[in-house]
C-alpha positions in Angstrom: 66.1 27.3 -11.6 66.1 23.6 -13.2 67.7 22.9 -16.4 65.3 20.9 -18.2 66.4 18.9 -21.7 63.7 21.5 -23.6 65.9 23.8 -22.6 68.6 22.8 -23.5 67.3 22.7 -27.1 67.5 26.6 -27.3 70.5 27.9 -29.0 74.0 28.4 -27.5 74.1 24.9 -26.0 76.8 23.1 -27.4 76.3 19.4 -27.6 78.1 15.8 -27.1 76.4 12.5 -28.2 77.7 9.9 -26.1 76.6 6.0 -26.5 77.8 2.6 -24.9 79.4 2.1 -21.5 82.8 2.7 -22.4 84.0 4.7 -19.5 86.9 5.6 -22.0 85.1 8.0 -23.8 85.0 9.7 -20.2 88.7 11.0 -20.9 87.2 12.4 -24.4 84.3 14.3 -23.0 86.6 15.8 -20.5 88.7 17.2 -22.9 85.4 18.1 -25.6 84.6 20.3 -22.3 87.8 21.9 -21.4 88.4 22.8 -25.6 84.8 24.7 -25.3 86.0 26.9 -22.4 88.7 28.3 -23.5 87.3 31.7 -22.6 87.5 30.9 -18.7 90.3 31.4 -16.5 91.9 27.8 -16.0 90.5 27.5 -12.2 87.2 28.1 -13.6 87.7 25.6 -16.6 89.0 23.2 -14.0 86.3 23.3 -12.2 83.9 23.0 -14.7 85.5 19.7 -16.2 85.3 18.4 -12.5 81.4 18.8 -12.5 81.4 17.0 -16.4 83.4 13.9 -15.0 81.5 13.5 -12.3 78.2 13.4 -13.7 79.4 11.4 -16.0 80.8 8.9 -14.2 77.3 8.7 -12.2 75.8 8.4 -15.7 78.1 5.0 -16.3 77.9 3.6 -13.3 74.1 4.2 -11.9 72.4 4.6 -15.0 73.8 2.6 -17.8 76.1 5.1 -19.4 75.2 8.7 -20.4 72.9 9.8 -23.9 74.5 13.1 -24.2 76.4 15.7 -22.3 75.6 19.5 -22.8 77.2 23.0 -21.7 76.0 26.5 -22.6 77.6 29.5 -21.5 76.2 32.7 -20.0 78.3 35.6 -18.9 76.3 37.7 -17.1 77.1 36.5 -14.8 79.6 34.2 -15.7 78.4 30.6 -15.4 78.9 27.2 -17.8 75.3 25.0 -17.4 76.2 21.3 -17.6 73.5 19.0 -18.2 74.1 15.4 -18.6 71.0 12.9 -19.3 70.9 9.6 -19.3 68.0 6.8 -19.5 68.5 5.5 -15.6 65.7 5.8 -13.2 66.0 7.2 -9.7 67.4 10.5 -8.5 71.0 10.8 -7.5 71.7 11.9 -3.8 74.8 13.2 -2.2 75.9 10.1 0.8 78.6 10.1 3.3 81.9 9.1 1.6 83.1 5.7 2.1 86.2 3.8 0.6 84.2 2.7 -2.6 82.8 6.5 -3.1 80.3 8.7 -2.1 82.8 11.9 -3.1 81.8 13.0 -6.3 77.8 14.7 -5.9 79.9 16.3 -2.6 82.3 18.2 -5.0 79.1 18.8 -7.4 77.4 20.2 -4.4 80.4 22.3 -3.4 81.5 23.7 -6.8 77.9 24.3 -8.2 75.7 27.5 -7.7 72.7 24.8 -8.2 72.7 21.7 -9.4 69.3 18.7 -9.5 67.7 16.4 -11.2 65.1 16.8 -13.9 62.8 13.8 -15.0 62.6 13.9 -18.9 60.2 11.3 -20.7 63.0 8.2 -21.2 65.0 8.9 -18.3 66.5 12.1 -16.3 68.6 15.0 -16.4 71.8 16.1 -14.3 72.3 19.5 -14.0 74.8 22.1 -12.5 75.2 25.4 -12.7 79.0 26.2 -12.3 80.6 29.7 -11.3 82.9 31.4 -13.5 85.1 34.3 -14.3 86.7 35.1 -17.5 90.8 36.2 -17.5 
């Protein structure tokens, strides 16, 4: 089931507004994510932070920067939904890894139960569903 930006307006989503093109914000977003997932065991927290980092990195490099990062943790089954909105067009796709990249969405694909892209009025939302367990 895809994540749309309309779905992320529902209660329970944690929101980090992002603007600009400064890659330094990426480390702050990773720290923000990790702080919000303190109930997860370490391995799943790391997996989720990795997915967040890859989706944000793609938004910075291919879509003019992210607008917003949203997280939602559900308990049954344990899952963290990650959604990154940007103004960019096009659809991200996996490609063969090369010296200059191509590994990000491959990692997202391997970690997430599902991931995809939803079109929005002013861009797109790239989302992933990360399985988890609580300690």
